C-alpha positions in Angstrom: -28.9 8.9 -2.7 -28.6 11.9 -0.4 -27.9 15.5 -1.2 -25.9 17.4 1.4 -24.1 20.7 1.0 -24.4 20.4 -2.8 -22.5 17.1 -2.9 -24.0 13.8 -4.0 -23.4 11.1 -1.5 -24.0 7.6 -2.9 -24.7 4.7 -0.5 -24.2 1.2 -1.9 -25.7 -1.8 -0.2 -24.2 -5.3 -0.2 -25.5 -8.4 1.6 -23.3 -10.5 3.8 -23.9 -13.3 6.2 -24.1 -10.8 9.1 -26.6 -8.5 7.4 -26.3 -5.3 5.4 -23.0 -3.7 4.8 -22.9 -0.1 3.9 -20.3 1.5 1.7 -20.3 5.2 1.6 -18.9 6.9 -1.5 -18.4 10.7 -1.3 -17.1 12.1 -4.6 -15.2 15.4 -4.8 -14.6 16.0 -1.1 -11.5 18.1 -0.3 -8.4 16.2 0.6 -7.6 17.1 4.3 -4.1 18.2 5.3 -3.1 18.7 9.0 0.3 19.0 10.6 -1.1 17.3 13.8 -3.6 14.9 12.3 -6.4 16.8 14.1 -8.9 19.3 12.8 -9.3 17.7 9.4 -13.1 18.1 9.7 -12.9 21.9 9.9 -12.6 24.3 7.1 -9.1 25.6 6.7 -7.4 27.2 3.7 -9.2 25.6 0.7 -7.1 25.3 -2.5 -8.3 24.1 -5.9 -5.4 22.3 -7.6 -5.3 21.7 -11.4 -2.2 19.6 -12.1 -0.7 19.4 -15.5 -1.1 15.6 -15.6 -4.1 14.6 -13.6 -7.6 15.5 -12.5 -8.3 18.7 -10.6 -8.8 18.3 -6.9 -9.4 20.4 -3.8 -7.2 20.5 -0.7 -8.3 21.7 2.8 -5.2 22.8 4.7 -5.4 23.3 8.5 -3.7 26.4 9.8 -1.0 27.0 12.4 -0.3 30.1 14.5 1.1 32.6 12.0 -0.4 35.2 9.7 0.7 34.0 6.3 -1.8 32.2 4.1 -0.7 31.5 0.4 -0.1 28.9 -2.2 3.0 28.9 -4.4 4.5 26.7 -7.1 7.4 24.6 -5.7 10.7 25.1 -7.5 10.7 21.4 -8.5 7.8 22.2 -10.9 5.6 19.3 -9.8 4.7 20.2 -6.3 3.1 23.1 -4.6 3.9 25.0 -1.4 0.8 25.8 0.7 0.9 27.9 3.9 -2.3 28.0 6.0 -2.2 30.5 8.8 1.6 30.1 9.2 1.6 26.3 8.8 3.6 25.1 5.8 2.9 22.1 3.6 4.5 20.7 0.4 2.1 18.5 -1.7 2.7 16.7 -4.9 0.1 18.3 -7.2 -0.6 15.1 -9.2 -0.6 12.4 -6.6 -1.9 14.6 -3.7 0.8 13.1 -1.5 2.0 15.2 1.5 5.8 15.5 1.0 6.6 17.8 3.9 5.1 19.9 6.7 6.9 22.6 8.7 6.6 25.9 10.4 3.4 27.0 12.2 4.8 30.5 12.7 5.4 31.6 9.1 4.8 35.3 8.5 5.9 36.1 4.9 7.1 34.5 1.7 9.6 35.5 -1.1 10.0 33.9 -4.5 13.4 34.1 -6.1 13.8 33.3 -9.8 17.5 32.3 -9.9 18.2 30.0 -8.3 14.5 29.1 -8.3 13.7 29.3 -4.6 10.8 29.9 -2.2 11.9 31.6 1.1 9.4 31.4 4.0 10.1 33.8 6.9 9.3 32.5 10.4 9.8 34.2 13.7 13.4 33.1 14.3 14.7 31.5 11.1 14.0 31.2 7.4 12.8 28.0 5.6 14.3 27.7 2.1 12.7 25.5 -0.5 14.7 24.7 -3.6 14.3 22.1 -6.3 16.1 19.5 -4.3 14.1 20.0 -1.1 13.9 22.2 2.0 16.5 23.4 4.4 16.4 25.9 7.3 18.8 28.6 8.3 20.3 28.6 11.7 18.4 30.7 14.2 18.9 34.3 13.1 16.5 36.3 15.3 15.3 36.3 18.8 11.7 37.0 17.7 11.0 38.5 14.3 12.4 40.1 11.1 11.9 43.2 9.2 12.7 44.4 5.6 13.4 40.8 4.3 14.0 41.0 0.5 15.9 39.4 -2.3 18.8 40.9 -4.3 20.0 38.4 -6.9 21.0 35.2 -5.2 21.0 36.7 -1.7 18.4 37.4 0.9 18.9 40.5 3.1 16.9 41.6 6.1 17.0 42.7 9.7 16.7 40.4 12.7 15.1 41.7 15.9 16.9 41.7 19.3 14.4 42.4 22.1 16.9 43.4 24.9 17.8 46.7 23.2 14.8 46.7 20.9 17.0 47.0 17.8 17.4 45.2 14.5 20.6 43.7 13.2 21.2 43.1 9.5 21.7 39.7 8.0 22.5 38.2 4.6 21.8 34.7 3.4 23.5 33.3 0.2 21.1 30.9 -1.5 23.8 29.1 -3.4 26.4 28.5 -0.7 23.8 28.6 2.2 26.2 30.9 4.1 24.6 33.3 6.6 26.2 36.4 8.1 24.8 38.7 10.8 21.5 38.5 12.6 20.6 39.2 16.2 20.9 35.7 17.6 24.4 35.0 19.0 26.2 32.8 16.4 27.6 30.5 19.2 24.1 29.8 20.3 22.5 29.1 16.9 20.8 25.8 16.5 
């Protein structure tokens, strides 16, 4: 038995015809999450999860390139939304399964009570998470938003246009998913 970083690492030995076989058992290590599959050995955003119907566990979420780091309850009531340095993840709290990964440039988050929604603001669009999954708005901004806020079932804000260094208002209806305004030309949205 070895003691490293406060964790007990148990090594079990079993004999085979080719010699000793080692089986390493490391209890309670964080579950690694990475959008690229790389960097799982590094410390990221460490989150302790206590699901309603399972054992507590710890997740280690690798970051992206944005400033937002947070953990929020998913509108479906069983999953959680984790953002690590702009990189978004959706994880089932009980099974620890990665359900979705997105973003990398997320800068802010809003929680809306009705309809139950998490809105994540990126540099050019919004990621909207509702009980039935995630969808993205069309591109609304050339490179950034300001004054993004919820009013009832609508998200309002301003989308930046760098040519004239001005902001254009936009509105997103969370029920119909209709978008009006923004700084990005509607014919070029994608």
